[in-house]
C-alpha positions in Angstrom: 102.4 65.0 97.7 105.2 67.5 97.0 102.6 70.2 97.1 102.3 69.9 100.8 106.0 69.5 101.7 108.3 72.4 102.5 112.0 72.4 102.2 112.3 72.1 106.0 110.1 69.0 106.1 112.0 67.4 103.3 115.3 68.2 105.2 113.8 66.5 108.2 112.9 63.4 106.1 116.3 63.4 104.5 118.0 63.5 107.9 116.1 60.4 109.0 117.1 58.7 105.7 120.8 59.3 106.6 120.3 58.0 110.1 121.4 54.4 110.9 118.8 51.9 109.6 116.5 50.5 112.3 113.4 48.5 111.9 110.4 50.8 112.1 107.0 50.8 110.4 107.5 54.6 109.8 110.7 54.2 107.8 110.4 56.1 104.5 109.8 54.0 101.5 112.4 56.1 99.7 115.2 54.5 101.6 115.7 51.5 99.3 115.7 53.8 96.3 118.2 56.2 97.8 120.6 53.6 99.2 122.8 53.4 96.2 122.7 57.1 95.6 124.4 57.8 98.9 127.0 55.0 98.9 129.7 57.7 98.7 128.8 58.7 102.3 130.5 55.6 103.6 133.8 57.5 103.8 132.9 60.7 105.6 136.6 61.5 106.5 137.6 61.6 102.9 134.7 63.9 102.0 135.5 66.2 104.9 139.1 66.6 103.8 138.0 67.2 100.2 135.6 70.0 101.3 137.5 71.7 104.1 141.2 71.1 103.6 142.7 74.3 102.2 145.5 72.3 100.5 142.9 70.7 98.3 142.1 74.0 96.7 145.4 75.9 96.7 146.5 74.5 93.4 143.3 75.7 91.8 143.7 79.2 93.1 146.4 80.4 90.7 144.4 79.6 87.6 141.3 81.2 89.1 143.2 84.5 89.7 144.6 84.5 86.2 141.2 83.9 84.7 139.3 86.6 86.7 141.5 89.6 85.9 138.9 90.9 83.5 136.2 90.3 86.1 138.2 92.3 88.7 138.4 95.3 86.3 134.6 95.2 85.9 134.3 95.0 89.7 136.0 98.3 90.1 133.4 99.9 87.9 130.5 98.5 90.0 131.9 99.1 93.5 134.6 101.7 93.7 134.3 105.4 92.9 136.3 106.8 90.0 140.1 106.8 90.5 140.0 110.6 90.6 137.9 110.4 93.8 140.0 110.2 96.9 139.3 110.5 100.6 140.8 113.9 100.7 138.7 115.1 97.7 135.6 114.2 99.7 136.5 116.9 102.3 138.0 114.7 105.0 140.8 115.6 107.3 144.3 114.3 106.6 144.5 112.2 109.8 141.2 110.5 108.9 142.2 109.9 105.3 145.5 108.4 106.5 143.6 106.2 108.9 141.4 104.9 106.2 144.3 104.1 103.9 146.2 102.4 106.7 143.2 100.2 107.4 143.1 99.0 103.8 140.5 101.4 102.3 142.5 102.8 99.4 139.6 104.8 98.0 135.9 105.3 98.5 133.2 103.1 97.2 130.5 104.6 95.0 128.0 104.8 97.9 130.6 106.4 100.2 131.6 108.9 97.6 128.0 110.0 97.3 127.0 109.8 101.0 130.0 111.4 102.8 129.7 114.9 101.2 126.0 114.8 101.7 126.3 114.0 105.4 129.1 116.6 105.8 126.7 119.2 104.5 124.6 118.8 107.6 121.4 117.8 105.9 119.3 114.8 106.9 120.4 111.8 104.7 118.8 108.5 103.8 121.3 105.9 102.5 119.5 103.1 100.7 122.1 100.9 99.1 122.6 97.2 98.4 124.4 95.0 101.0 128.2 95.1 100.9 128.4 98.6 99.3 130.2 100.2 102.3 127.2 101.8 104.1 128.6 101.6 107.6 131.7 103.6 106.8 129.5 105.9 104.7 128.2 107.3 108.0 131.0 106.6 110.4 133.6 108.5 108.4 131.7 111.8 108.3 130.8 111.5 112.0 134.4 111.0 112.9 135.5 113.8 110.7 133.0 116.2 112.3 134.2 115.3 115.7 137.8 115.7 114.8 137.0 119.1 113.3 135.1 120.1 116.4 137.9 119.0 118.7 140.4 121.2 116.8 138.2 124.3 116.9 136.7 123.8 120.4 139.5 122.7 122.6 138.5 121.6 126.1 134.9 120.9 125.4 133.4 117.5 126.2 131.8 115.3 123.5 128.4 116.4 124.8 129.2 120.0 124.5 130.7 119.8 121.0 128.3 117.3 119.5 127.7 113.6 120.5 126.9 111.0 117.8 124.3 108.3 118.5 124.1 105.2 116.4 121.0 102.9 116.8 121.1 99.3 115.7 118.5 96.5 116.1 120.6 94.1 118.1 123.7 93.7 120.3 125.9 92.0 117.7 125.3 94.8 115.2 126.2 97.3 117.9 129.4 95.5 118.6 130.2 95.4 114.9 129.8 99.1 114.5 132.0 99.8 117.6 134.7 97.5 116.2 134.6 99.2 112.8 134.7 102.7 114.3 137.5 101.8 116.7 139.5 100.3 113.8 140.2 103.7 112.4 143.4 104.7 114.2 146.0 107.4 114.2 149.7 107.0 113.3 150.4 105.7 116.8 147.7 103.0 116.6 145.2 104.6 118.9 141.5 104.9 117.8 140.7 108.3 116.5 137.6 108.5 118.7 136.2 107.0 121.8 133.3 104.7 120.9 131.1 102.8 123.4 128.2 100.3 123.2 125.3 100.8 125.5 123.4 97.4 125.1 123.2 94.0 126.6 125.1 93.9 129.9 127.0 97.1 129.1 125.7 100.0 131.1 126.1 103.7 130.6 129.9 104.6 130.1 131.6 106.3 133.0 133.6 108.6 130.7 131.5 110.2 127.9 132.5 108.7 124.5 132.4 110.5 121.2 130.0 108.0 119.7 127.4 105.9 121.5 126.1 102.8 119.8 123.0 101.3 121.3 119.7 99.4 120.7 116.5 101.5 121.1 115.4 99.6 124.2 118.7 99.9 126.0 118.9 103.6 125.2 115.4 104.3 126.5 116.2 102.3 129.6 119.3 104.3 130.3 117.8 107.7 129.7 114.7 107.1 131.8 113.2 110.4 133.1 114.2 109.6 136.7 117.9 109.5 135.6 119.7 112.8 135.5 121.5 112.0 132.3 118.4 112.2 130.2 118.2 115.9 129.5 121.9 116.5 129.1 122.2 113.5 126.8 119.3 114.5 124.5 120.6 118.1 124.3 124.1 116.8 123.6 123.2 114.5 120.7 123.9 116.2 117.4 124.1 113.3 115.0 121.6 110.4 115.0 122.1 107.3 112.8 119.5 104.6 112.4 121.3 101.6 111.0 119.0 98.9 109.5 116.4 101.7 109.3 113.8 99.5 107.6 113.9 97.1 110.6 113.9 99.9 113.2 110.9 101.7 111.7 108.7 98.6 111.5 107.5 95.8 113.8 108.5 95.7 117.4 111.0 98.5 117.2 108.7 101.1 115.7 107.2 102.5 118.9 110.5 102.8 120.6 112.2 104.5 117.6 109.3 106.9 117.0 109.4 107.8 120.7 113.2 108.6 120.5 112.7 110.7 117.3 110.0 112.7 119.0 112.2 113.3 122.1 115.0 114.5 119.9 112.8 116.7 117.8 111.1 118.1 120.9 114.5 119.1 122.2 115.3 120.8 118.9 112.1 122.8 119.1 112.8 123.9 122.6 116.2 125.1 121.8 115.0 126.9 118.6 112.2 128.7 120.5 114.6 129.7 123.2 116.9 131.2 120.6 114.1 133.0 118.8 112.7 134.5 121.9 116.1 136.1 122.6 116.1 134.7 126.1 119.4 133.5 127.4 118.8 129.9 128.4 121.4 128.0 130.5 122.7 124.7 129.2 120.6 122.7 131.6 117.3 124.0 130.1 114.9 121.3 129.2 115.4 119.0 132.1 112.0 119.7 133.5 110.4 119.9 130.1 111.9 116.6 128.9 110.9 115.0 132.2 107.3 115.9 131.7 107.4 115.0 128.0 103.9 113.7 128.1 102.4 110.7 126.4 99.8 113.0 125.0 102.4 115.0 123.1 104.2 111.8 122.1 101.0 110.2 120.8 100.1 113.3 118.9 103.4 113.4 117.1 103.4 109.7 116.4 99.9 109.9 115.0 101.0 112.5 112.5 103.9 110.2 111.4 102.0 106.9 111.1 98.6 108.1 109.8 97.8 106.5 106.5 96.1 109.5 104.9 98.2 112.1 106.7 96.9 115.3 105.0 93.2 114.8 105.2 92.7 112.8 108.3 95.2 114.8 110.4 93.4 118.0 109.7 90.1 116.5 110.8 91.6 115.2 114.0 93.1 118.6 114.8 89.8 120.3 114.2 88.0 117.9 116.5 90.5 118.3 119.3 91.2 122.0 118.8 89.5 123.3 121.9 90.6 120.5 124.2 94.3 120.6 123.1 94.9 124.3 122.7 95.2 124.8 126.5 97.8 122.0 126.8 99.7 123.3 123.9 99.9 126.8 125.4 100.9 125.3 128.8 103.5 123.1 127.2 105.2 125.9 125.3 104.4 128.7 127.8 108.1 129.5 128.4 108.8 129.9 124.7 105.8 131.8 123.4 105.9 135.6 123.1 103.2 137.7 124.6 102.1 138.9 121.1 101.5 135.3 120.0 99.6 134.4 123.2 97.3 137.4 122.7 96.6 136.4 119.1 95.8 132.8 120.0 93.6 133.9 122.9 91.8 136.4 120.6 91.2 133.7 118.0 93.0 135.5 115.2 95.9 133.0 115.4 94.3 129.5 115.1 95.6 126.2 116.3 96.5 125.1 112.7 98.6 128.3 112.4 100.3 127.6 115.7 101.0 124.0 114.7 102.5 125.3 111.5 104.8 127.6 113.5 105.8 124.7 115.7 106.9 122.7 112.6 109.2 125.6 111.4 112.1 125.6 113.8 115.8 125.9 113.6 117.4 122.5 113.3 120.2 121.5 115.7 120.4 117.8 115.0 121.1 115.7 111.9 119.3 112.4 111.2 120.8 109.7 109.0 118.9 106.6 108.0 120.8 103.6 106.6 119.3 100.4 105.0 119.9 97.8 102.4 116.2 97.3 101.8 114.0 100.3 101.9 110.7 99.7 100.1 108.5 102.7 99.4 105.5 100.9 97.8 102.9 101.4 100.4 102.1 104.2 102.9 103.2 102.2 105.9 106.5 100.9 104.5 109.7 102.3 106.0 110.6 104.3 102.9 107.3 105.9 102.7 107.4 106.8 106.4 110.8 108.5 106.0 109.5 110.5 103.1 106.7 111.9 105.3 108.8 112.4 108.4 111.8 113.9 106.7 110.6 115.3 103.4 113.7 117.4 102.8 116.2 114.6 103.4 118.8 113.8 100.7 118.4 110.2 99.4 121.5 108.3 98.4 120.5 105.2 96.4 122.8 102.4 95.5 123.1 101.3 91.8 121.8 97.8 92.6 119.4 98.6 95.4 116.8 95.7 95.4 118.2 94.6 92.1 120.6 91.9 90.7 124.2 92.4 91.5 126.3 91.7 88.3 129.1 90.4 90.5 126.8 87.7 91.7 126.5 84.3 90.0 123.1 82.7 90.5 122.0 79.0 90.5 118.4 78.0 90.8 117.8 74.4 91.6 114.3 72.9 91.7 114.2 69.9 94.1 111.9 67.2 95.2 111.9 64.9 98.2 114.0 62.5 96.2 116.6 65.0 95.0 116.9 67.6 97.8 119.6 65.9 99.8 121.8 65.3 96.7 121.2 69.0 95.7 122.2 70.3 99.1 125.4 68.2 99.3 126.3 69.2 95.7 125.6 72.8 96.4 128.1 72.8 99.3 130.6 71.0 97.0 130.0 73.5 94.2 131.0 76.4 96.5 134.6 75.2 96.4 134.6 74.8 92.6 133.1 78.0 91.2 135.5 79.7 88.8 134.2 83.1 89.9 135.9 82.8 93.3 139.4 83.5 94.6 140.8 80.9 97.0 144.3 82.3 97.0 144.1 82.8 100.8 143.3 79.1 101.3 140.1 79.9 103.2 136.6 79.5 101.9 133.4 80.5 103.5 129.9 79.2 102.7 126.7 80.2 104.4 123.7 77.9 104.4 120.3 79.4 105.3 117.3 77.7 106.7 114.0 79.4 107.7 113.7 78.1 111.3 116.0 76.9 114.1 114.7 73.4 113.7 115.5 73.4 110.0 118.9 74.8 110.6 119.7 72.0 113.1 118.4 69.4 110.6 120.7 70.9 107.9 123.7 70.8 110.2 123.0 67.1 111.1 122.7 66.2 107.4 126.0 67.8 106.7 127.6 66.3 109.8 126.5 62.8 108.7 128.0 63.5 105.3 131.3 64.2 107.0 131.1 68.0 106.6 131.8 69.9 109.7 129.9 73.2 110.1 129.2 76.1 112.5 125.6 76.7 113.7 124.1 80.1 114.3 120.6 80.9 115.4 118.6 82.6 118.1 118.6 79.5 120.4 122.3 79.9 120.9 123.4 82.3 123.6 124.8 85.7 122.7 128.3 84.6 123.8 128.0 81.4 121.6 126.9 83.4 118.6 129.7 85.9 119.0 132.3 83.2 119.3 130.9 81.4 116.3 131.2 84.5 114.2 134.8 85.0 115.3 135.7 81.4 114.5 133.9 81.6 111.1 135.7 84.8 110.2 139.1 83.3 111.1 138.8 79.7 110.0 136.2 79.7 107.2 134.2 76.6 106.5 130.4 76.0 106.4 128.1 78.2 108.4 124.5 76.9 108.9 122.2 79.7 110.1 118.8 81.3 110.2 118.0 84.8 109.1 119.6 86.0 112.3 122.8 86.1 110.3 121.3 87.6 107.2 121.1 91.2 108.2 123.9 93.6 108.9 126.5 91.0 110.1 129.7 91.7 108.1 131.6 88.5 107.4 134.3 89.2 104.9 135.0 86.9 101.9 131.9 84.8 101.9 132.2 83.0 98.6 128.9 81.1 98.5 125.4 81.4 99.9 123.0 78.5 99.8 119.3 78.7 100.5 118.4 75.2 101.8 115.0 76.7 102.6 113.8 79.4 100.2 113.3 82.8 101.9 109.9 83.7 103.2 110.0 87.4 102.2 111.6 89.6 99.6 113.6 91.5 102.3 115.0 88.2 103.7 115.9 87.1 100.2 117.8 90.3 99.5 119.7 90.2 102.8 120.6 86.5 102.4 122.1 86.9 98.9 123.8 90.1 100.1 126.1 88.1 102.4 128.3 87.4 99.3 129.7 89.5 96.5 130.4 92.2 99.0 132.9 95.1 98.8 133.5 94.6 95.1 134.1 90.8 95.3 132.3 88.1 93.3 130.1 85.5 94.8 127.8 82.5 94.2 124.2 82.0 95.4 122.5 78.7 95.1 118.7 78.6 95.8 117.0 75.3 96.3 113.2 75.6 95.7 110.2 73.3 95.4 107.2 73.2 93.1 105.4 75.3 95.6 108.0 78.1 95.3 108.2 78.0 91.5 105.9 80.9 90.8 107.7 83.1 93.4 111.1 82.1 91.9 109.9 82.9 88.4 108.7 86.3 89.6 112.1 87.1 91.1 114.0 85.9 88.1 111.8 87.9 85.8 112.3 91.1 87.8 116.1 90.6 87.8 116.1 89.9 84.1 114.2 93.2 83.4 116.5 95.1 85.8 113.5 95.8 88.2 113.6 95.8 92.0 112.6 92.6 93.6 110.1 94.5 95.6 108.0 95.0 92.5 107.2 91.3 92.7 106.9 91.0 96.5 106.5 93.8 98.9 107.6 93.7 102.6 104.0 93.5 103.8 103.0 90.7 101.5 105.6 88.0 102.1 106.3 84.9 100.0 104.4 82.9 102.7 101.3 85.1 102.3 101.5 84.5 98.6 101.6 80.8 99.2 98.5 81.0 101.5 96.6 82.8 98.8 97.4 80.1 96.3 96.0 77.4 98.7 99.2 76.1 100.2 98.4 77.0 103.8 98.6 73.4 104.9 102.3 73.4 103.8 103.3 75.6 106.8 101.4 73.5 109.3 102.8 70.2 108.0 106.3 71.6 107.9 106.1 72.9 111.5 104.7 69.6 112.8 107.5 67.6 111.0 110.2 69.7 112.5 108.8 69.6 116.0 108.8 65.8 115.9 112.5 65.7 114.9 
């Protein structure tokens, strides 16, 4: 029954239908019914040329450009800031403004116009904006501007002394992308404005200190191990910290590492603040011993205050229970920075532990924290957005106009499929990507991304398209890092069909993707938003075709209703309660097991 078939299992069945006929008692009964439907597949070469030959679409391009002038005018209103807003008007230096213009960024986007001044003010900032809105440059530009300004006023100082920038990303490919974008801003002689280095994968700690370090949490922690001398000087030297894809970094497997890093950075801020307040001249190397003995007890104590569900009530009770046991360790930990008067008050009991904790929270800030995400749900105490509101209550929030909502530059197609119709629908969707009148093919290169939920399903889709004469790239976690990097470069340069899993849905910036196809429907609201966000980026138009089955119908209806009402998709499906969990609640749990079994037998 269709009720127990997933898109992945149907793709598997379809692949076997396309395979050369061979006598087998397991051959699907659908074969005889579908034979005539796929007679056009007998000429795969002709189909491949139709889909992929740029010449086949160039004649259509002129008409498309002429017909979309009005759409382009509307685009400027939904992506770019007002014409009166320039890079110079945002407070940027002239060299940086020229570098941006020379790179092709004539003026800021709406998100950049809002975020850059906020970051330049020195306050903590949360940038929550839709995919393709210009978030990466929203934080890179002010970081570069601050460094250039510091270089002009503090000649001869190293990046560590004048303020180092740290950018954290969830994976190596995103790190490389940030490095590439930062290094792409050059002076009039073609040299990068700043030195940027990635510390991840096989790349170790740079010999010469860069201005910006881009790393994954695990790689950074490994390189600033307490036994390594660079730990204290690095932590003290970091002035700007960016968490790119913050919702991912603050949840799941990254959470403990990221919270640990935040605690280390804040601990250093408190040390420096207390040293300044006590009017004691502290040499630059201060903190090496203290950071080295940054105990797990202190770390767990701080992490508990961040992650506790009922922070206000429960934390107070925990502190009261542990007051006598922990007061000694607190005094020892801060012994060098506590004045004699405060010590006497604490020992006399007139200055309680709660009061001392309150004093510890009020310290002079010396670092700036910037969090960036395309999906940042706040509905739930343990969501990334809610955590940030507790951890950084005074942060400025910059929200994109279409955060979690429908992008008006995006054309949507919803196609309900069955076992009988899915293959036709998939082939037709790929074909439709080259015909949509919303897209500009003037450059002669078209890019379509086809998403599947698993590696096995992605391979099945690629084989189906291959047998239909459609060449495609493959991108998923089973490919090596080098293979994935090369695939991305080839897809950027050549265009074509890109079959992938959600490994390519988040953060990876591929310009001019005209069409996104969900061969498998997304398993969570976050994945859905990141998938559709691969197109209609940077003010361009795009098309998304979502194939879904009867089992997905309620979920699709909920999304479409939310979009129709202008509500965030998260109102229908939160990050914690994925589409798959909704299916299980509706009694479709067997669907997942059957789908997995079918794919494993492929």
